[in-house]
N, C-alpha and C positions, 0 to 999 in steps of 0.2 A: 776694801771691795763694795761697791755700789749695794746698799741694803736691797737696794729692790732685784739686782741681779743675782746676790746671795740667797734670796726669798722663792726665786723663781726655781732654783734644784730640786726642792722638792716637788714642784709641779708637774702634769701630767696630762695629758688631751683626756676627755673622755673616752671610753670605748668606741669602738666603731659600732657602725650599726649592724645588725646583721646579713650577710651576706658583701659586705664590703670587706678586703682587703686590706692590713692595716699597711698603712706606707714605707718603704724601704727609704727613699730620702726626702729630707725635708731640704729644702734651698732656703738660706736665710739672706733678707737681700735690704742690709739698712739702705735707709733713704730719707731724703728732707731736698723739698721742691722738686722731684721727679713726676709728675700728672703723666705728663706727657710720654713717659716711656715706662708706664704701669704695663697696659696692654699688648702694648710690644712685647715687651719682658715676656711675659702668661704667655703668647703666643709661640716665642722664641723655643720659650720650654718643651712647651706641648710638642713641638715637631721632632725636638733633638729627643726627648723622654719618653718618646711612646714606646709601648709596650711594659716601662716602668709605672709602678707605683709612686707616684712621687708627690710633693705638697710646696707650696712656695708660701714664705713667710716676709711679707714686709714687716719690716719694721722702719715706722715712722716716726721723727722727732716732731709731731705736730706742725707738719708744713700748712706755710700759709696759703699756698697754690691749690689744697685741695686734694693731695695724693692720698690721703686717706681713706677720702671721697669714692676718687676711682678703683682704689683696691677692693672697696665694699663691697663697689657698683657688679664688679664680676664675679667677689664672692658671693654672693645671692645666688647665682646659676652654679656657678664650678666649686664643690664642698675642695678641689684642693687649692684654693688660696684662702690666705686669711691675713688678718692686720694686726699687728700690736700698736697701737698707737700710745704713744708716750708724750704725757703733759708735766713739764717741768723736770723732764730729765732730756740728758743731749750727749752726743758723744758717739761717734762711729762703732768703739770697742765693745762700750755697756750695750751696743745694739744687739750686736753680731753675738755676743753671749747671750743676753735675754731671749732673743729668738731660737738659738741654738738650743737652750733647756727648755723651751716651750717642748720641744718636741719627742714623740718617743719613736722617729725612725731610728734603721740601726746606722745611718750615714747623714753626715751634714754637712751641706755644699755653702759656700759664703760667696757671692758674688755684686758687686754693685750694681746699682739701679741706675746706672747712666746708658746701661748697650754697648758700654766699651770692652769688656771681656768676652771671652768669645766662647759660648755658651756651647759651644757643641765638641768643646773638648772634655764634658761632665762624665760623658759615657767611660772616656780612657781613665778618667780620673775613679772611678768608681771600680773598673777591672781593675786598678793596681791595690787598691783596698782591699780588696777579693784575695788577691794574690800576698797580702801580707805585707806589704807596706802600713804604717801609722798616718802618715801625711803626704797627699796628693798637691802642687802646687802648679798650677797655669803660672809659666814663664815668659817673660819677651825674651830673655838673654840664654838659649838654649838654642841649639841649629834647628830651625823651622819655626820658631819666634819671632816676633819684632815688636818696636816700638814706636812703629810710627802714629797711631793716633794720641800719641802724648807731645802736644803743638807745644811749638816755641821753644827755642833754644832752650829759654831756662828754665824750663822744663827738665829737661832733658840734664842739665845741668844739676840740679835740685834733686833728682831722683838718681844720679849717677853717687853723688856725695854721699845721699843716704845706706845705700848700698855698700858703699865702701866703707862707710863708719860701721853697719851693721858686722861686716862678713870679720870685721874685728875679731868678736865677743864670740862668735856664733860656735855653738858646739858640733854642729853640721854643716857639710857642703850645702850650699844656696845661691842659685848665682840670680834670682830675685828674692829677696826677702822682703821689696818694701810694697811684695805682688797684693793686692785684695783679692785673690782667687785662688781659693782653696779649698778640700774636703779630708775630713778625717772623720771616725768615729765618735756617735755621740758619745759611750763609754768615755773617749779620752776627753772629751769639752768639760764631763763632770767630773771627771778627777781632777781636774787641773782648774777649773773656773774660781773655788775658793783661795785660790795662790795669785790669779791673776789683778794685775794693776786696774785692768775697766777704764784706762783714760788712754785719751789722744785718740791714732787713727791706724795705727799699723798692728792690730790684733795675733797676726800672722808673727809677728819675732817676738811679740810678748808669750804666745804658747812653744815658742822654740824655746825658748829662755827661761820658762818656767818649768820644762819636764826636767824632773829628774834625773834622765836618763835619757840620751841624746834618739832621737825619733829615728825610725825607718823611712825617708823621704824620695818621692819619684817626682819629677820634676817634671810636669807636658810642655812641651811646646806652644804657643799663645801669639796668638796675633793681637793686640792691642789695637781695637779699631779706633774711627776718629768718634768724636761725641757729636749725637745729631741733634738733640733738644736739650736744653736748662743748661747751667753753668758749671764749671768746673768747682769743686773745693778743695783745691792742690793750692795751697800758696807756700809762703816762706813761714807764718808761726807755724804750720804742718810741721815743717824741720826742727823749729826749735823744740814742738813737743814731742818729738821722733827723739831726738839729741839727748831730751830730759829723760823717756825710757829707756834708751841703753845707756845715761848715768844711773838709774836706778837697778836694771840689773846688773852691771858691774860692781855694784856694793850691795849688792845681795838683802835690795829691802832695809838693811841699815836706817837709810836716809828717806823723810817721808818724800814721794813722789813731790810733792806738790813744793815741798822746800827748795829742791832743785831747779825744779819751775823757775818759781821766784827766784834765788840766785840765781840762773840763767837771766832772768830779766831786768833784773840788777847790773848783771855784766852789760847787758845794752847800752841800760840807763848811763852806765862813765863811759860810756863813747860817745851817748847823745849830750854830754854835760860837756865831754871835753873837745867836741865840735863846737856847741854854739859858746864855748869860751874862748877859741879860736877866733870865731865870728865878729862875736864883738869887740874881742882886743884887736882886729883889724879894724873895726867898725868906728876907733877911739874911744871908747869907754872906757874907766877907770877899772883894779883888777876888782877893786872890791862891788860894782856895780854889776860889770861881767860876773863873778860870782854870782851873785844873785839871782842873776836872769838865766843862768846856765841850771841854776838850782831848780828852780820853780819849773822849768821844761824839763830838766831829766825827770823830776819827780811827775808831771802831769804822764811822760811817754810812760814811763813805768808802770803808773796807774791805768792806762788804754791798754798798754798789752798784759798785765796781770790779770784786767778784768775780761780783756779776750781770750787769751789762753791760760794762764793757772785757774783761775774760779771761771771757766765756761760756762759750768754747770749751774753756777750763781750769779752769774753774770748781774750786771747793774743796771737796771734802766730806767728813764723818766729822771722824777723826782729823786728814785734812790740814788741815780748814780749821780746828781752833784751833791749828796748828802756824804756818798761815803767817798768821793773825791775830795771834799773838805775836810774829812775824818783821814783821808789818807796822809795830806799836807800836814795834820797836827801830827799825825801818828810819824810820820819822817822826820819831822823837825823835832821831836825828841830825839829820836835813835839818832840823830847829827849830834844833839848834844850830850845822850851818852856815848857815843863815840868819842868823839871830842873830848869826853872826862876819863875815858878809861884812858885811852893812848897818853892825854898827857900824866895821868899817875902814876905809870908804868913806864914810862919816859924819865918822870924826875927819879926813879929809883933803877935803872939798868942805863940810863945813858944814850942807849942806843936809839935810832928810827925804828928798823923796821918790822922788828917783833912788836911794837908796840902801835903802829900804825894798823899792820894787820889784823890782831887781838881787838884792837877797836874798834875796826872795819866787821869783822866777826859777830862782835856783843852787838851794832846798829843792826847788822841782818837780821839775826835773830830776835829781837827787839821788834823790828818792822815786819817781822813773819807772822812771830805770836799775836803781834797785836792788830794786826790787819786780818788775821784769819778770823776772829772772835766778834772783834768790832766794827770794820769795815762789812769784809763779805759773809760776816755768820751773823749777820743780823736778819730777824723777818718781820 
């Protein structure tokens, strides 16, 4: 888990001023480029949670649109509003964990900063926890809920695919494991935080799968509302990270999450390689020339995907991007040599094709991952 998140476990807010009651509920709002939605979010929470001691913690990943400045402007006159501005750290899951661990309230709610979640369900979720449930989840897929705000047929398909995949390994029934709107006790967050991956976008799934015992879950119907301002962060890359998280949990953390992500990107690279090979062949290039072109394009695709997904928090930009690309191509070239060498050695000894090919590919992938992690994305 991210060191900053781990360190935050010991943090507590300063004691409340004399005459002020402690907060009962902390609403954690991870955000990136949501400046236009900050003031409406605070206003909506104020209307919904009237009569309850609550606070809103916006965790902003140094948005270039001035999201943090908008939060601080409100915080000057409203003690219920705080901002955690993260520089050099990115990711929705780690933002949620960091915001939750900064709280001293008994209950923690998580809601997206885009106003698409129905904040009026918060009192119902709080009542569920007070009645003995461990976790309350805003669901689009129980009677009374809907996902009309999820624009585009492809986003519906993406969400449905993720839900079905998650339900295969969940220890409890959850109709909407992709939900980013939920509430739980702070004590549960503190218990589970050291074992969370803190990577990716689906922290709810991470929490449920990390718990050593099945959680008592109450699903609350929620209308997923259309986005009014800003841009959606959901895309196919999120689903790839989601798949890596599922594999990590299915393997009980025995294989590093980043290695899983690196491997999944590698599989995509194989698809790119084969597609380019077919196109180059159809264009009349010889086999050797087609192989060179396909290999180079697959390397470029793998580098970009790893830079965007696997090493999102260490993403290379500017001159470091081009230096990293050159190193990555060199590393993968050496990995290919190792792949062929190992495969040929085993083939000579055994005479079969399948095992040598698989072993050579495995050695090449481990080499590429280990060296890339230290030399390409590990450089500072």
